[in-house]
C-alpha positions as CSV (number, residue, x, y, z in Angstrom):
1,M,-89.4,-42.9,5.1
2,N,-89.2,-39.1,6.0
3,F,-86.9,-36.5,7.5
4,L,-88.3,-37.0,11.3
5,Q,-87.8,-41.1,11.3
6,I,-84.5,-40.0,10.1
7,K,-83.9,-37.8,12.8
8,Y,-85.3,-40.5,15.4
9,F,-83.3,-43.0,14.0
10,I,-79.8,-40.8,14.3
11,S,-80.5,-39.7,18.2
12,V,-81.4,-43.3,18.7
13,A,-77.9,-44.7,17.6
14,E,-76.0,-42.0,19.0
15,N,-77.4,-42.6,22.3
16,M,-77.7,-46.4,22.0
17,S,-81.2,-45.7,24.2
18,F,-84.5,-45.0,23.1
19,T,-85.4,-43.7,26.4
20,K,-82.4,-40.9,26.2
21,A,-83.2,-40.0,22.5
22,S,-86.6,-39.2,23.9
23,Q,-85.1,-36.7,26.6
24,S,-83.0,-35.4,23.9
25,L,-85.7,-34.8,21.3
26,Y,-88.4,-33.5,23.8
27,V,-90.9,-36.5,22.8
28,S,-92.2,-39.7,24.1
29,Q,-90.3,-42.8,24.1
30,S,-93.5,-44.7,22.1
31,T,-93.5,-42.0,19.7
32,I,-89.6,-42.8,18.8
33,S,-90.1,-46.2,19.4
34,K,-93.1,-46.5,16.8
35,Q,-91.2,-44.2,14.4
36,I,-88.4,-46.7,14.1
37,A,-90.4,-49.6,13.6
38,A,-92.2,-48.0,10.8
39,L,-89.0,-47.3,9.5
40,E,-87.6,-50.8,9.6
41,D,-90.9,-51.9,8.5
42,E,-90.5,-50.0,5.2
43,L,-87.0,-50.6,4.6
44,G,-87.5,-54.2,5.2
45,I,-84.2,-54.7,7.5
46,S,-83.7,-55.0,11.2
47,L,-81.7,-51.6,12.4
48,F,-80.8,-52.2,15.8
49,Y,-80.1,-55.9,17.7
50,R,-82.3,-55.6,20.9
51,S,-81.6,-57.9,24.4
52,G,-83.8,-56.3,27.1
53,R,-83.0,-52.8,27.4
54,T,-79.4,-53.0,25.5
55,I,-79.5,-51.8,22.1
56,A,-76.8,-51.9,19.1
57,L,-76.7,-51.2,15.6
58,S,-77.0,-54.0,13.0
59,P,-74.4,-53.9,10.2
60,A,-77.3,-52.9,8.3
61,G,-78.1,-50.0,10.6
62,E,-74.4,-49.0,10.6
63,S,-74.0,-48.7,7.5
64,L,-77.5,-46.3,7.5
65,Y,-76.4,-44.3,10.3
66,N,-72.8,-43.6,8.6
67,D,-74.7,-42.3,5.1
68,F,-77.4,-40.4,7.1
69,T,-75.1,-38.1,9.1
70,K,-72.9,-37.6,5.8
71,M,-76.6,-36.7,3.9
72,L,-77.6,-34.5,6.8
73,K,-74.5,-32.9,7.1
74,S,-74.7,-32.1,3.3
75,L,-78.1,-30.9,3.6
76,E,-77.2,-28.1,6.8
77,E,-74.3,-26.7,4.5
78,A,-76.6,-26.4,1.8
79,V,-79.0,-24.7,3.9
80,G,-76.0,-22.6,5.2
81,K,-75.2,-22.0,1.9
82,A,-78.9,-20.4,0.6
83,K,-78.9,-18.4,3.6
84,S,-75.6,-17.0,2.7
85,M,-76.7,-16.1,-0.3
86,V,-79.3,-14.3,0.6
87,T,-76.9,-11.7,2.6
88,G,-74.0,-11.5,0.0
89,L,-71.5,-14.2,1.8
90,V,-71.8,-16.8,-1.3
91,G,-72.1,-15.6,-4.8
92,Q,-70.5,-14.1,-7.5
93,F,-69.3,-10.4,-8.4
94,K,-68.4,-9.0,-12.1
95,L,-66.2,-5.8,-11.6
96,G,-65.0,-4.0,-14.6
97,I,-61.4,-1.8,-14.4
98,L,-60.4,0.4,-16.9
99,Q,-57.4,-0.9,-18.5
100,F,-54.4,0.4,-17.0
101,L,-55.6,2.1,-14.1
102,D,-53.7,1.7,-10.8
103,I,-56.4,0.7,-8.9
104,G,-54.1,-0.8,-6.2
105,R,-52.4,2.4,-5.2
106,I,-55.6,4.3,-5.6
107,L,-57.1,2.5,-3.0
108,P,-54.7,-0.4,-1.5
109,G,-56.3,-3.5,-1.2
110,L,-59.5,-3.0,-2.8
111,I,-59.5,-6.0,-4.9
112,R,-57.0,-8.7,-2.5
113,D,-58.7,-7.6,0.9
114,F,-62.3,-8.2,-0.8
115,Q,-61.4,-11.5,-1.7
116,I,-59.8,-12.8,1.6
117,N,-62.7,-11.5,3.5
118,N,-65.3,-13.4,1.2
119,P,-63.6,-16.6,0.0
120,N,-67.0,-17.6,-1.2
121,I,-67.7,-15.0,-3.3
122,K,-66.4,-15.4,-6.7
123,L,-64.6,-12.3,-7.9
124,D,-64.7,-11.9,-11.9
125,L,-62.5,-9.6,-13.2
126,L,-62.5,-7.9,-16.6
127,L,-60.2,-5.0,-17.7
128,S,-61.2,-3.2,-20.8
129,R,-61.6,0.1,-22.9
130,R,-64.0,2.4,-21.6
131,K,-66.6,1.7,-24.7
132,E,-66.6,-1.8,-24.2
133,L,-67.0,-1.5,-20.2
134,Q,-69.6,1.2,-20.4
135,R,-71.5,-1.2,-22.8
136,L,-71.1,-4.5,-20.9
137,F,-72.2,-2.6,-17.4
138,L,-75.3,-1.3,-19.5
139,D,-76.1,-4.2,-20.9
140,G,-76.0,-5.9,-17.3
141,E,-73.2,-8.0,-18.1
142,L,-71.1,-6.7,-15.2
143,D,-72.1,-5.9,-11.6
144,G,-70.3,-2.9,-11.2
145,V,-67.5,-0.7,-13.6
146,I,-64.5,1.2,-12.1
147,L,-64.1,4.2,-14.5
148,L,-62.4,7.7,-14.6
149,S,-65.0,10.0,-13.2
150,F,-65.8,12.0,-16.8
151,E,-66.3,8.2,-18.4
152,A,-68.5,7.4,-15.2
153,E,-70.6,10.7,-16.0
154,E,-71.3,9.7,-19.5
155,I,-73.3,6.7,-18.4
156,S,-74.8,8.5,-15.1
157,N,-77.7,9.5,-16.7
158,Y,-79.3,6.3,-18.0
159,P,-81.8,4.6,-15.5
160,S,-80.8,3.2,-12.0
161,V,-77.5,3.9,-13.0
162,M,-75.6,4.7,-9.3
163,T,-71.9,6.8,-8.8
164,M,-69.7,7.2,-6.2
165,D,-66.5,9.0,-6.2
166,L,-63.3,7.1,-5.4
167,P,-60.0,8.7,-4.3
168,Q,-58.6,12.0,-6.5
169,G,-55.2,12.8,-7.1
170,Y,-52.6,14.8,-10.1
171,H,-52.0,14.3,-13.1
172,R,-47.9,13.4,-13.7
173,L,-45.6,14.4,-16.3
174,I,-43.4,11.2,-17.0
175,Y,-39.8,11.7,-18.7
176,H,-36.8,9.6,-19.1
177,P,-33.9,10.2,-16.4
178,T,-30.7,11.5,-17.9
179,E,-27.7,12.1,-16.5
180,E,-28.2,16.1,-15.6
181,R,-32.0,15.1,-14.2
182,N,-30.9,12.6,-12.5
183,N,-30.1,14.6,-8.8
184,A,-32.0,17.7,-10.1
185,E,-34.7,19.4,-8.4
186,L,-37.2,19.6,-11.6
187,T,-39.9,21.5,-12.7
188,I,-42.3,21.6,-15.3
189,D,-40.4,24.3,-17.1
190,D,-37.3,22.2,-17.3
191,F,-39.8,20.0,-19.9
192,K,-41.1,22.8,-22.2
193,D,-39.0,22.5,-25.0
194,E,-39.4,18.8,-25.1
195,T,-41.4,16.9,-27.6
196,F,-44.9,15.9,-25.7
197,I,-46.1,12.1,-26.5
198,F,-50.2,12.4,-27.0
199,L,-52.7,10.1,-27.7
200,S,-54.2,9.9,-31.0
201,P,-57.5,11.7,-31.0
202,I,-58.6,8.2,-32.9
203,E,-58.1,5.8,-30.0
204,I,-59.6,8.4,-27.4
205,E,-62.1,11.4,-27.5
206,D,-60.7,15.1,-28.0
207,R,-61.6,15.9,-24.6
208,V,-59.0,14.0,-22.9
209,N,-56.0,16.0,-25.1
210,K,-57.7,19.2,-24.6
211,S,-58.2,18.4,-20.6
212,V,-54.3,17.3,-20.8
213,V,-53.2,20.9,-22.8
214,K,-55.3,23.2,-20.5
215,I,-53.3,21.7,-17.5
216,L,-49.9,22.3,-18.9
217,E,-51.3,25.8,-20.2
218,E,-52.3,26.1,-16.6
219,L,-48.4,25.9,-15.6
220,G,-47.0,27.9,-18.2
221,I,-46.2,25.3,-21.0
222,E,-47.4,25.4,-24.6
223,P,-46.2,22.1,-26.0
224,K,-44.1,23.0,-29.1
225,H,-43.8,19.6,-30.4
226,I,-46.4,17.0,-30.1
227,H,-46.0,13.4,-31.3
228,W,-49.0,11.0,-31.7
229,V,-49.3,7.7,-30.7
230,D,-51.9,4.8,-30.8
231,S,-51.5,3.3,-27.5
232,V,-50.9,4.4,-23.7
233,E,-48.1,1.3,-24.3
234,S,-46.7,3.5,-27.0
235,I,-46.0,6.6,-24.6
236,F,-44.4,4.7,-22.1
237,L,-41.8,3.1,-24.6
238,Y,-41.3,6.9,-26.6
239,V,-40.8,8.4,-22.8
240,E,-38.3,4.9,-21.8
241,E,-36.5,5.4,-24.8
242,G,-35.9,9.2,-24.3
243,M,-37.6,10.3,-27.2
244,G,-39.9,12.4,-25.8
245,V,-42.3,13.6,-22.5
246,G,-46.1,12.2,-21.8
247,V,-48.8,13.3,-19.3
248,A,-50.6,10.5,-17.2
249,G,-53.3,9.9,-15.1
250,P,-53.1,10.1,-11.3
251,S,-54.6,6.5,-11.5
252,L,-52.6,4.9,-14.3
253,R,-50.6,2.5,-13.7
254,M,-47.6,2.9,-14.0
255,A,-44.0,1.6,-12.4
256,E,-41.1,3.9,-12.1
257,N,-37.5,2.5,-12.8
258,D,-34.2,3.2,-14.2
259,R,-35.8,4.5,-17.3
260,I,-38.9,6.7,-16.2
261,R,-39.5,8.7,-13.7
262,S,-42.3,11.6,-12.9
263,I,-43.3,14.8,-11.3
264,P,-46.7,15.8,-10.1
265,L,-48.3,18.7,-12.1
266,I,-50.4,20.5,-9.3
267,S,-53.2,22.8,-11.0
268,E,-56.9,23.4,-10.7
269,H,-57.9,20.9,-14.0
270,S,-55.0,18.4,-13.0
271,L,-56.8,16.8,-10.0
272,T,-59.0,14.3,-11.7
273,G,-60.4,11.1,-10.0
274,L,-62.0,7.6,-10.2
275,S,-65.5,6.3,-9.6
276,F,-67.7,3.3,-9.1
277,C,-70.9,3.0,-11.1
278,W,-73.6,0.3,-10.1
279,K,-77.1,-0.5,-10.7
280,S,-79.6,0.7,-8.0
281,V,-82.0,-2.3,-9.4
282,N,-79.1,-5.1,-9.4
283,A,-80.5,-7.4,-6.9
284,N,-76.7,-9.0,-6.3
285,P,-76.2,-9.3,-2.7
286,A,-72.8,-9.2,-3.7
287,L,-72.8,-6.1,-5.0
288,T,-74.1,-4.5,-1.2
289,V,-71.1,-6.4,0.0
290,F,-68.2,-4.6,-2.3
291,I,-70.2,-1.5,-1.8
292,D,-69.5,-1.6,1.7
293,H,-65.9,-3.0,1.4
294,I,-65.2,0.4,-1.1
295,K,-66.7,2.6,1.9
296,E,-64.6,0.8,4.4
297,K,-61.6,1.2,2.0
298,M,-62.3,5.1,1.8
299,S,-62.5,5.8,5.9
300,E,-59.7,4.0,6.2
301,L,-57.6,6.3,3.6
302,S,-59.2,9.5,5.4
303,V,-58.2,8.5,8.7
């Protein structure tokens, strides 16, 4: 039994005519008749009842017809799926995102729309800290990562690593709204005597805090009181409780509520952004689809 015999059998069964089947397949009627006869001999069953020029499926033939059509449909779907994987329309994409990034605000719809537009690509997201994401990406366990621009620069010289700049924004000063502050037009000068909540150098590179201090200096603020904490969550907790103010990057996820507000810190060094990193040697077709999706989202922002 071969695929050609199955194809001929299905055509005869659907047309209930050897003549019509031969015409639809552009082969001679004798060729189809011989192949059907060979199939019946091999299986040891009659597939059709014949009465003159009239034919009808036997019970065994009807059973095989139902199973063969299902089999061919599955085969066509399998071939289509394989072709789609080559184009990146089916597959898996592993994306690492820096913890606490508000990627939905920086590039609205980036994750949601990618999944909606590519339902057959399984999108695996990993939110973690910088060093862990850099390690997993360089080890080939992630197809791409979204990091702060200076963090992406740290790995940009590794073999085959490519980067794409994402939108930039200004740092923000976050504070707890008091009765006096609620309706006031606040500036950075209103917070010069506040305690500033900084991440401990043990948790982050010292260059991050130096960058924040430089931004404040450009705005004429030299923190008189600094309180060190061990996590971003702690910064928000202290600020929400009115125990100080903090500086948040433009991409940091932050829900403003009745206990926390922010004002932009507009200075030369306050403008910063994100970068998407991938490897040019990555053969995953879904990577190309994701890169095109990012470019589309970037173009939407520029309109």
